[in-house]
C-alpha positions as CSV (number, residue, x, y, z in Angstrom):
1,M,59.0,-24.9,57.4
2,F,56.7,-23.2,59.9
3,A,57.3,-19.8,58.3
4,A,56.3,-21.2,54.9
5,T,53.1,-22.6,56.3
6,L,52.3,-19.4,58.1
7,L,52.9,-17.4,54.8
8,T,50.6,-19.8,53.0
9,Y,47.9,-19.3,55.6
10,H,48.1,-15.5,55.4
11,A,48.1,-15.6,51.6
12,R,45.0,-17.8,51.7
13,K,43.2,-15.4,54.1
14,E,44.1,-12.5,51.9
15,N,42.7,-14.3,48.8
16,E,39.5,-15.0,50.7
17,S,39.1,-11.3,51.5
18,R,39.4,-10.4,47.8
19,K,36.7,-12.9,46.8
20,K,39.4,-15.0,45.1
21,H,39.6,-18.8,44.7
22,A,42.9,-20.6,43.9
23,G,44.6,-17.5,42.8
24,R,41.9,-16.3,40.5
25,C,38.7,-14.3,41.0
26,K,35.6,-16.4,41.7
27,F,33.2,-16.9,38.7
28,G,31.1,-13.8,38.5
29,F,33.8,-11.4,39.5
30,H,36.7,-9.7,37.7
31,R,39.5,-7.3,38.4
32,V,39.2,-3.6,37.5
33,N,42.1,-1.4,38.4
34,G,43.2,-3.9,41.0
35,E,39.8,-4.2,42.7
36,V,37.6,-7.3,42.5
37,V,34.1,-6.2,41.2
38,P,31.1,-8.1,40.0
39,H,31.0,-8.9,36.2
40,E,27.5,-8.1,34.9
41,G,27.3,-10.9,32.3
42,R,28.7,-13.6,34.6
43,M,26.5,-12.5,37.5
44,A,23.4,-13.1,35.3
45,V,24.7,-16.7,35.0
46,V,25.2,-16.9,38.7
47,K,21.6,-15.6,39.3
48,R,20.3,-18.3,36.8
49,I,22.2,-21.0,38.7
50,F,20.5,-19.9,42.0
51,E,17.1,-19.8,40.4
52,L,17.4,-23.3,39.0
53,R,18.8,-24.7,42.3
54,D,15.9,-23.1,44.2
55,Q,13.6,-24.9,41.8
56,G,15.2,-28.2,42.7
57,Y,17.4,-28.8,39.7
58,T,20.4,-31.1,40.1
59,L,24.0,-29.9,39.4
60,R,23.9,-31.9,36.1
61,S,20.6,-30.4,35.0
62,I,21.8,-26.9,35.8
63,Q,24.9,-27.5,33.7
64,E,22.8,-28.5,30.8
65,D,20.6,-25.3,31.0
66,E,21.0,-23.0,28.0
67,G,21.5,-20.0,30.3
68,V,24.4,-21.5,32.2
69,H,27.6,-21.1,30.2
70,H,30.8,-19.1,29.7
71,S,30.8,-16.1,27.5
72,D,32.3,-18.2,24.7
73,G,29.5,-20.7,24.9
74,R,31.4,-23.5,26.8
75,K,29.5,-25.2,29.6
76,L,30.5,-24.5,33.2
77,S,32.1,-27.4,35.0
78,L,30.1,-29.2,37.7
79,S,32.7,-28.2,40.2
80,T,32.3,-24.5,39.3
81,I,28.5,-24.7,39.7
82,Q,29.0,-26.5,43.0
83,L,31.4,-23.8,44.3
84,I,28.9,-21.1,43.3
85,I,26.1,-22.8,45.1
86,K,28.3,-23.6,48.2
87,N,29.5,-20.0,48.4
88,R,26.1,-18.4,47.9
89,E,26.6,-15.8,50.6
90,D,29.6,-14.4,48.7
91,Y,27.3,-13.5,45.8
């Protein structure tokens, strides 16, 4: 039991060092040849989120902004926007 917990702890720390969240890359990043690197199109969305937040927009109003969406046009979830804002130093 303790070994499994320790393994989970180390896996989590390794994920954090690779700018990953829950087994995937954080929004704004992608993997190229095994390395986690910024994704240009998604980083523009991240920049827009920070601009809106700095202007005092709420999470819901940020979500409704035309510049805040996935590449296929879907809205970002409120939890994704919240994670981006919370982890601003990673961006």
